C-alpha positions as CSV (number, residue, x, y, z in Angstrom):
1,M,20.1,-3.5,-13.7
2,T,22.1,-6.2,-15.5
3,S,19.2,-8.7,-16.9
4,L,19.6,-11.9,-15.5
5,T,20.7,-13.3,-19.2
6,T,23.7,-11.3,-18.8
7,W,24.0,-12.5,-15.8
8,F,23.7,-16.2,-16.6
9,D,25.6,-15.8,-19.5
10,N,28.9,-14.5,-18.3
11,Y,28.6,-16.8,-15.0
12,S,28.0,-19.9,-17.9
13,G,31.5,-18.3,-19.3
14,D,33.5,-19.1,-16.6
15,H,31.2,-22.8,-15.6
16,R,32.0,-24.7,-19.0
17,N,33.4,-27.8,-17.7
18,A,31.3,-30.4,-16.4
19,T,32.8,-31.2,-13.8
20,N,33.2,-27.3,-12.9
21,Q,29.6,-27.4,-12.7
22,L,28.9,-30.8,-11.0
23,I,31.4,-29.7,-8.4
24,H,29.4,-26.1,-8.5
25,V,25.9,-27.9,-8.1
26,W,27.2,-29.2,-5.0
27,C,29.3,-26.9,-3.5
28,V,27.5,-23.4,-4.3
29,P,24.3,-24.2,-2.3
30,A,27.1,-25.9,0.8
31,I,28.3,-22.5,0.6
32,L,25.0,-20.5,0.7
33,W,23.7,-22.9,3.4
34,S,27.0,-22.1,5.4
35,V,26.7,-18.2,5.4
36,V,23.5,-18.0,6.5
37,A,24.4,-20.4,9.2
38,M,27.1,-18.6,10.3
39,L,24.8,-15.4,10.2
40,W,22.4,-17.5,12.7
41,S,25.2,-18.2,15.0
42,I,25.8,-14.3,16.0
43,P,24.5,-13.4,19.0
44,V,21.2,-11.3,19.0
45,P,20.3,-8.8,22.0
46,P,17.2,-10.3,23.2
47,T,15.9,-6.6,22.9
48,F,16.5,-6.7,18.9
49,G,15.0,-10.3,18.4
50,R,16.0,-13.8,18.2
51,P,18.4,-15.9,17.2
52,G,18.6,-15.8,13.1
53,L,17.9,-11.7,12.7
54,W,21.4,-11.2,11.2
55,A,20.6,-14.1,8.8
56,G,17.1,-12.9,7.8
57,L,18.2,-9.3,7.5
58,A,21.1,-10.9,4.8
59,I,18.4,-13.0,3.4
60,A,15.7,-10.0,3.2
61,A,18.5,-7.9,1.1
62,A,19.6,-11.1,-1.7
63,S,15.7,-11.8,-1.8
64,I,15.4,-8.0,-3.3
65,F,18.1,-8.4,-5.8
66,Y,16.6,-11.9,-6.7
67,W,12.9,-10.8,-7.1
68,Q,14.2,-7.8,-9.5
69,L,15.8,-10.5,-11.4
70,S,13.6,-13.2,-11.8
71,R,10.3,-13.5,-9.4
72,R,10.2,-17.4,-10.1
73,L,13.6,-17.8,-9.3
74,E,13.4,-15.5,-5.9
75,V,10.4,-18.3,-4.8
76,G,12.8,-21.0,-5.4
77,M,15.5,-19.1,-3.7
78,L,13.1,-18.2,-0.7
79,V,12.5,-21.8,-0.1
80,V,16.4,-22.7,-0.4
81,F,16.2,-20.1,2.2
82,V,14.1,-21.2,4.2
83,A,15.5,-24.5,4.5
84,S,18.6,-23.4,5.6
85,G,16.9,-21.1,8.2
86,L,15.3,-24.3,9.6
87,L,18.5,-26.6,9.4
88,S,20.1,-23.8,11.3
89,E,17.9,-23.7,13.9
90,F,17.5,-27.1,14.3
91,L,21.5,-27.3,15.0
92,R,21.9,-24.4,16.7
93,L,18.7,-25.8,19.4
94,R,20.5,-29.1,19.0
95,F,24.3,-28.5,19.7
96,G,24.4,-24.6,20.2
97,A,25.2,-21.8,18.4
98,Q,29.0,-22.4,18.6
99,V,29.0,-25.7,17.4
100,L,26.7,-24.6,14.7
101,L,29.1,-22.0,13.9
102,W,32.2,-24.6,13.6
103,I,30.2,-26.9,11.7
104,A,29.5,-24.0,9.1
105,V,32.9,-22.8,8.8
106,A,34.1,-26.6,7.9
107,V,31.4,-26.4,5.5
108,F,32.1,-23.0,4.2
109,V,35.9,-24.0,4.0
110,I,35.4,-27.8,2.5
111,A,32.8,-26.2,-0.1
112,W,35.6,-23.6,-1.3
113,I,38.4,-25.8,-1.4
114,G,35.7,-27.6,-3.8
115,Q,35.2,-24.4,-5.9
116,F,38.8,-23.8,-6.5
117,I,39.5,-27.7,-7.5
118,G,36.7,-26.8,-10.1
119,H,37.7,-23.8,-11.5
120,K,41.6,-25.2,-11.7
121,I,39.9,-27.9,-13.9
122,E,38.4,-25.3,-15.5
123,G,41.0,-23.2,-16.1
124,R,39.6,-20.2,-15.4
125,K,39.1,-17.9,-12.3
126,P,35.6,-17.5,-10.6
127,S,33.3,-15.1,-11.9
128,F,33.4,-13.4,-8.4
129,L,37.1,-12.2,-8.8
130,T,35.9,-9.7,-11.2
131,D,32.7,-8.9,-9.7
132,L,31.0,-9.7,-6.2
133,S,27.9,-9.8,-7.7
134,Y,28.3,-13.2,-8.7
135,L,28.5,-14.3,-5.5
136,L,24.8,-13.9,-5.5
137,I,24.6,-15.1,-8.9
138,G,25.8,-18.5,-7.9
139,P,23.1,-20.1,-6.2
140,L,20.4,-18.9,-8.5
141,W,22.3,-20.1,-11.5
142,V,22.6,-23.6,-9.8
143,L,18.8,-23.5,-9.3
144,A,17.9,-22.2,-13.1
145,K,19.7,-25.8,-13.7
146,L,17.6,-27.5,-11.7
147,Y,14.0,-25.9,-13.1
148,R,15.3,-26.3,-16.2
149,K,15.8,-30.2,-15.4
150,L,12.5,-30.1,-14.1
151,G,10.7,-28.1,-16.8
152,I,10.2,-24.9,-15.0
153,P,10.4,-21.4,-16.8
154,Y,12.1,-18.7,-15.1
């Protein structure tokens, strides 16, 4: 398995521009939440569980990947995932699954537009175009920036 250092070094190589990095700090978490919310919106047959099941399964799969790279970052990602789930459930209960889905789609589209603007400024293509695994590395990279700023080792 590729090491965390290698993932981050490669990802950082495509994200050197300060403006692009700032865009990513805002857009990557927005995209992550929107994916959780879209999965949260998918109906679950009552015999299989409750709303959020599909998001929970995706979160579990991502968590296994993150746990193998860094236990400390995985704990932080778990906090992010729980917050994303709580926000999604709140919006679903308040407005319904269909409105949650539309909000998530809007956030997803707007955040991706931001990402592509950042990469246009950067002059480099997004990392995930070379390896889809970078779609999972992006949120971890943003969280690692926060950890460094707070002086938390990972």
